[in-house]
N, C-alpha and C positions, 0 to 999 in steps of 0.2 A: 165521533169525530177523530180521526188519524192524527196521531203524533206526527208532527214535520219533523222531517230527518234533515241533518247537518248536510248539506250537500259534502261530495266525498270528491276529492280533489286528487287526481294521480299523481305520484311522484316522481318530478323531474329534477336534474340537475341543476344546480343554480348557472345561470347564465355568467361564463367566466366573462370577465374584465379585458381590454385589450391588453394590459400589461400582464395579467396571467396566462393568455393565450400566446404572446411573444414569449414569456419565459418558456412555456410548454412545446413550443416551435424549436426555441433554442437547445433543450434539453433533447428533443428526438434529432437534432442536427448532430448533436455531440454524440449522441449513441448510435447515430450510423456511420458516424467518422470513426467511432472507435470500432465500429463492425467491420468497415473496409479497411481501414489501416490493418486493424488484425488478421485480415484475410490475403490482403493485397500488397501489403506494405505502403510507407508513405510515397511511394515514387509514382504508384497506381492509384492513389488516392484523388481521383479528380473532383470536382465538384459535381459533375453529371452523375458520376459513380455515388457521390454521397446522397444528392436531393433524392435521387430513386430508392435508395435505402429508407431514407427519411420519410419517403412518399409527400414529399413538397416540390413545389416549381422553383426551377435555376434562381427566378426574379424574387421567389421569397428566401433566397439563400442569401442575396446580396441585400437583403434589408435588415440582415441580421451581422454581417460580417462583411468587410471591405473588401475581401480577397479569401482564396482559400488558403493562405499561408496564415492568415489572424486565425482562422478556425485549428489550422493544425498548431499554431503556438500556443493556443488554450486549451487544446485537449489533455494533454498531460497533467498541466497542473489540475483541470476540473478534475480528473480520475483520481489524481493524488490526492484531493481534497477528499473524494468520496471513499476512497480505500481507508484514509485516516479515522474519518470519522467510522467507517464499518470494524474497523479495529477496537476503536475506543469503546463501542457500543457493545463489545463482546469481554471488557475486561473488568474483572469483579473489584469494584471498590475497596471490598474490606480484606481483600488478598493483602498478602503481605507482598514486596516490592519484588521480590524472586518470582514470586507465583504469577505476578502482573507481566512479567517481562515475558515469562512462557507461555501467559494466554494472549499475550500480541502474537507472538512467532506463530501460535497456532491460527489466530484471526487471519493473518497474512496469507497462508496457505488456502484457508476458507475462502478469502477472498478471492484469490485467483479462479476457484470455480464460478464464483458469479461473475468474475470477467477475465477470462481467461486469456482475451487480448492485450493485456496488461503489460505483459514483459516484453513481448514485441513492440508495442508503443514507444515502453521505455527505451529498448535497447536502440531502436532505430531512431527515436527522438535526438540521440546526442549529435547523430550527422544531419538531419533533417528539419528539426527544430532544435538547435542548442540551445538557445535561449530559455526555452520553457524546460529542456532537461536540468539545465543549472537551477532555475526557480525552484525546481520540484526537490532534487536533492538539497539544497540549500535549507529548503522548507522543514523538510523530513529531519534533516541533519540537528537543525535549531531545536522542533519538538523534542528528539531523542535526548539531546543534550540536557535540555530543562528537566525532563524525567528522571534521569540519572543523577543528575545534580539533587534534585528534592530526595532522591533516595540517599545519597552520601550525606546530607545534612541530617537525614532519620538515623544515621549510624548503619544502615543496612547493608551498604556499601564499603567495598575496599578505598582507602584513603587513595584514590588517583587527584592528581591535579587535573585542573580543566584541559589543559594540551593533552593531557591523556587521555582523559574522557572524550574526546573528540576521535583520536584514535579508536578507542573502543567503540565509538556510536559506527563509524565507518566499517569495521570488522563485523558489527553484527549484520548491519546493513547488506553488506557483501556477502555473507554466509547466508542470509535469507535468500537473497537472488541465486545464487550457485545452488544450493539445496532444493530450491523449485526447479532449476533446469535439470536435476539430476533426477529427481524422485516426484514432480508433479505433472511434468510434460510427458504423456507415453502415446504410443502411436493411438492409442484409443480415444486421445483426448486429455483432458486436465484433470487429474485425481487429486485426491486427498493423500497426504505424504504418509508411507507408513507410520506406524506407531514407534518403532524404533527412530525415526529421527527424530520425534519430538522427544521421546526420554535421552536421545544423545545430546541435542539443544540443552534440555534443563539440566543434565550432570552438569556439562560446560558452563554454564552459565553460573551455577551454585555450587560446585565442587573444584572448580578447575580442571587439570588434566592430568599432572605429575604430583604424586605423592612426596610430602615432604620429606621424609625418611630417608626416601628413594634419592632426591635429590642431594641430602647430606652425604649419603654413603660414595655418592659419586664424587666428591671434592677429595683430590687429593691431599692426602693426611702426612704433615711431616714426620718422617721418621723418628723413631725413639731415640731421644738421647743415651749415650753408652758412655758411662762411667768409666775411669781408668783407675 
């Protein structure tokens, strides 16, 4: 008598729920919008272009967004959350505060290779989706400020005031943006910045710029007193 074999079932993906399908469609529309805006700019990012890129019907678009502007207003904050998650996933928790900051900088440039459209979307958003632009910059600024405040409490940061730390945050954010324009975006596409960009950034945030003795030497000294 032959042994009865258990039936073999082909492995199939679990059927998604309606909520999961809706979320998947929204992600496709966001990804498509990022591609279209990155290539054509906000002004040319029509619903038609976005839905063609996403492979969905225009009617499906309006099931998720009331208008083209609603999608564009959510695009940058969505990319910003993705970028921050990407960066934090690459920060070694056991590293010093300084090394974590250097890792964040390196991860930012790595993210630009994953999402090369990011900078164009960010730059144009200030004019085409200003609410989204200010929402993202405020979110990044608050998070960065908390990071530096924690480092200050641990004693690993120079004793800046909170007001001064906000200036430092904006300086570091601006540095990344301008360095990426100068070194990441090339005629051949988006590339990882050269190593000397990272070493220069690391030296700047850990050692500063000027040597203390040279600064002291530059301070005019009072002439020696002459005794009569």
